N, C-alpha and C positions, 0 to 999 in steps of 0.2 A: 504494500500500500504506500502511495506517495505521501511524503511528509507534508502536512498542511491540508490534506484532503478531508473534507467533511462529508461523510457517507450519507448522512440524512439529507443534507441539502442536495447532494448529487442525485440521490434516489428521487427526490421531489422534482428536480429539473428533468430527469428522464421521463417521469410520469407526465409532467406538463408538456414535454415535447410531443409525446404520443397523443395527448389530448388536443393540442393545437393542430397537429397533422390531420386529425379526424375532422376538424372544422372544414377542410376543403371538400371531402366527400359530402359533408353536411350542406355546404354551399351548393354543391352540384344538385342535390335533391331539392333544396330550397328554390334555386333558379329553375331547375327542370320542371318542377310542379307548377311554376308560375306562367310558363310559356304555353303556347298551343301545342297540341299533341304532335303535330308534324315537325316541331322543332325540338322536342324533348331530348332525344338521344344525343343530338349535337350539343345541346346545352350542358348535358351531363358531362360529356367528354371534354368540353372546353375547359372545365375545371380540373378533371383528372389528368389531362395532358400536362398541366402546369407542374404537377408533382415531379414528374420525371425530368422535364426540361430545366426547371429552376434548380433542382438538386445538382445536376451536372454542372450548370453555370456556377453555382455556389462552391462546388468542390474545386473547380478549375481556377476561378479568380474572384468570384463575388465576395466571399468572406474576407479575403485579403484586402480588397478595395474598400469594403464597408468598415472593417474593424482593425485594419492594419495601421501601422505607424503613419501619422499624417504626412502627406506630401507637401513640402514647402511651408509647413507650419501655417497654412492659410485656413485650415479647418474645413476644406472643401471635399477632399477625397483621401482615402487611405492608400498606402502602397506597401502591402504586406506580402505574405507568402502566396505565390501564385497557384499553389496546389495544396489543398487542405490535407492531403495525404502525407505531407511533410511534417505535420503536427503529430507527435507521438501520443499514444493513449494515456500516458502518465503525465503529460504536460498540463499544468493547472492554470486556470484563470481565476484568481482569488482562491477559493476553497473548493472549486468544482473543476472537473476535467474540461479542458478547452474544446475538445472534440464535441462533447455533448452540448456545451454552450453554443458552438457553431451550428449544430443541428437544430437547437431551439430557435435560433435566429433565422435559420433556413425556413422553418415552417411559417414564419411571418411573411417572408418574401413570397412564398408560394401562394398564400391566400390573398395577398394584396393584388397581385396581377390577375388572379382568377376573378376577383370582384369586378374588374373592369368589364368582363364579358357581359355582365348584366345590362350595361348601357347600350350594347349593340346586338342584343339578342334578336335572332330571327332575320338578320340582314348582313351578317359577316360570313365570308367564306373561311372554311376551317384551315386551309393551307396557309394563307396570309396571317391568320391568327397565331400560328406557331411562330412565324417570323417576328410578329409584333411582341410576343412574350419575351423572346430572346433579347431583342433590342431594347424594349422598355425596361426590363429588369436591370440591364447594364447601364443605361443612360439616365434613368429616372430613379428607380428604387434604390440602387446602391449608393448614389451620392446623397440622397435625402436621409437614408439610414445612417450614413457617416455623420452628417450634420447633427443629428438628434441623439442617436444611440451611442456613438463613439465618444469616449472621454475627451478626445481631441477635436471633435466636431465643433464648428463655430457656434451653433445654437446651444449645444450642451455647455460649452465653456461660458457662454453669455448668461447662463442661468435659466434658460427656458425650461419649463416643466412639461414633461410628457412621459408618464410612467410606462405605458405599454403600447404606444403607437397611435395616438390620436392624430399626429402629424404624419408619421411615416406610413401608416396603414390606411386609416380612415379618410383623412383629408386628401392624401395623395391619390388614393383610388377614386374618390368621389370627383375630384377636379379632373383627373385624367379621363374618367368616364365621360365627363361633360365634353372634353376636347374630342374624344372619339365619336361621340354622338353628333357633334357638329361636322366632323370630317365625313362621316358616312351619310349624314342627312337623314331626314325622316323616312321611315319605312312605309310600305303600302298601307298597313293597318292604321298607322298614326295619321296619315294624310286623309284617310276616310273617316277619321274621328271614331274609330271602333274602340270600344272599351276593352279592358283586359279580359282575356279568356283563359284562365288557368286550366291547364289540362289535367292536373291531378292535385287537388288541395291537400289530401293526406301526405303527399310527398313534401309539400310546403311545410306542414307542421312537423313532419319527421325531420326535415332539414333544420328547422328552427331548434328542435330539441337537441340535435347533434351540435349545432353551433353554440347553443347555450352551455351545454356540457363542456365543450372545448374552451369556451370563454373563461372558465375558471382557471384553466391552465394558462391561457393567454395572459390574463391579468395577474393572478396570484403567482404564477410561475415567473413573472418578470421581477419579482422580489429577489430571485436567485437564492432564496433560503426558505426554510419551512417555519419561520418565526412569526412575530407579531405583524410585520409588514405584509407578509403574504396573507395573514388572517384578515387584516383590514381590507386588502384588495378583494379578497374572496367575498366577504360580506357586502361590500359596496356593490360588487357586480350583481349579486342576487337582488338587492334592494332596487337598484336603478332599472334593471330589466323588468321587474314587476310593476314599479310605478309608471314606467313608460307604457307598458301594455294596458294597464287600467286607464290611464289618461287618454290614450288613443281611442279606447272603446267609449269612454265618456264623450269625447268630442264627436265621434261618429254618431252617437245617439242624439246629441244635441243638434247636430247639423242635418241629419237625414232620417232620424228615428229608425235606423237599422244598425244591426251589429254584424260584422263579417269576420270570418276566420282570418282573412288576409289582413284586415285592419289590426287584429290582435297581434299577429306575427310582426307586422310593421312597427307597431308600438313597442313591443319587446325589443326588437332589433335597434330601434332608435335609442332606447335607454341604454342598451349594452354598448352601442357605438360611443355614445357620449361619455360614459363612465370610464372608458378605456384609458384615456390620458390622465384621468383624475382619481382613479380608484384608490390609490394609496395615500393621496394627499388630502382627502376630504373626510368629514365625519359621516356617520350613518344618515343623519338628517340632510347633510349636503348631497349625499348620493340620491336620496329620495327626491330632492329638489331638482337635481340634474336630470333625472329620468322624466320628471313632469315637464320641465322646460323643453327638453329634447323632443318629446312627443308633440308638444304644441308647435314648436318651430318646424319640425319635419312634416307635420300634417299639412302645413301650408307650402313648405318648400317643394313637396312632390307635385304640387299643382302649378308651379311656375313654368313647367315645360309646356303646359297648355296655353299659357299666355305668351311665352317667348317663342314657342314653336320649335323647340329642339326635342328630339325623340330619345329621351333617356328611358329606355324601354322598361326596365325593372327598378327604376328610381334609385340608382346608385348615387347620383349626385344629391338627390333630395334627402336621402337617409344617411349615407356614409359621409358625404361632403358636409351637409348642414349639421349633422349630428357631431361630426368631428370638430367643427367650429365651436359648437356649444360647449363641448367638453374641454377644449383648450382654453377658450376665453373665460369659462366659469371659474377656472383656477385663479384668475385675477381677483375674484371675489371670495371664493369659498375655500381656498387652500388654508388649512389650519396651521401649517408650519410644524406639525408633529413629526418627529423623527428625521425627516428630510424635506427639502424644498422650502420655499419662502412663504410666509403667511399672506393671504389675500386681503383685500380691503376690509372685508367684514370681520377680520381677525387682527386688525391693527397694522396691516401691511401697507407698503408704499404703492402709490399709483404706478410707479415704474414697473412693478410686477405685472400689472395688467397690460401696460404698454409693450413689454417684451413678448407676452403671449400673443397680442394682436399682430405685432411685427412678424412673429414666427409664422402665423397663419398666412399673412400676405406674401411672405417670401416663398414658402413651400407651394402655395397655390399658384403663384405666378410662374415659378420654375416648372412645376408639374404640367400646367396647362400649355405653356409655350413649347416645351420639348416634346410632349405627347402629341400635340397638334402637328408638329413638323414630322415626327415619326409616322403618324397615321397618314398624312398627306403623301409622303414618299412611298410608303408601302402600297397605298391604294393606287397611286399613279403607275407604279411599275409592276404590281402584282394583282391588281384589281381585287381589293378586299371587299368592296361592297357588292352584294348580290343584285342582279337585275330584278325588276318588278316581277317578271315571269318566274324567276328562280324563287323569289320570296313567296309567290303564290303556291308553288309546289311544296315549299318547306325545305328547311336545311337538312333534314334527315334523308332526303331522296338518295344521297350518295353513300349513306351508311347502311350496313346490313347487320341486323340483330343476330346475336348468337356467335 
């Protein structure tokens, strides 16, 4: 056994890594159930393919660029080991094996790019999607992960708070999803003002259950130990998910006098998204408030596409983008300053804390949107990522064979 190794913390991180990996199949079912039946198989596989693609990228160079020694001391990108296989099993990062830490961070990268598929569901060709995954993880995810998660990243050094990925995962995927929605333009169903036609609601709820389960590893695992910090993150995750679900249902009833399963799932998801960056920094009451606010904000954010005319098919921008903003900005008010991080305004903190959180949102959003838009345009131009109207009418599954 390596000197300095904490076996309890290591075991918890291994468990958390498996839980977060399960979130990607959960997302596949969540998205797959929300689309029309003719697009379900493709939607499922757009998530699953990310597991293999991103794992190889992470093994070859992704981890080294995200968490390696900073290049030029600018806080913009790492320059580490180009092949994770060079890291021995007994090498430690703190009190845990570096290899399992790298795998834990890998699972974040996988689900982040998979989330973007929801914005272009039913109108993107599968081959160009594979190319998009490779390029986007390299040029967008890896740099942003370095900014926020690496100890030498510029946002991390500046004191921006993001415990488990509100900037890196939620806002990053939400804004990138918006960029891709604009690149591919509205689909046939959106132009006809056809409402959502989920092909399998039980799949949606199964996916939500798997996502929620994995979210405990996502948030509490980010403590990198099995102590009080992980406990706080775990409890906050549960509370925010529930308050988000119930708030969305209440708003649905007040506005339409109807309650829907999709509304419940969206509300829970909004709460879970928003608590991600703040789970270890806020009290139980703060987690409840964040879930409520996130549900309210996201309820209206998902309707912006109807006003602005962009086809964010499965509301990635409206939930992950808007929810991520709520979670990051709320820390400027609700962070308690307990154990780590700075206190927010409601706990005697400085307005500069809020200012840093807002600047971080603007910086990540601007970078993610600009680079993703260019990536999408280039891939669509040379490899035709957007399906024709005739292809959309047939469905994306026409080229897939079950079994």
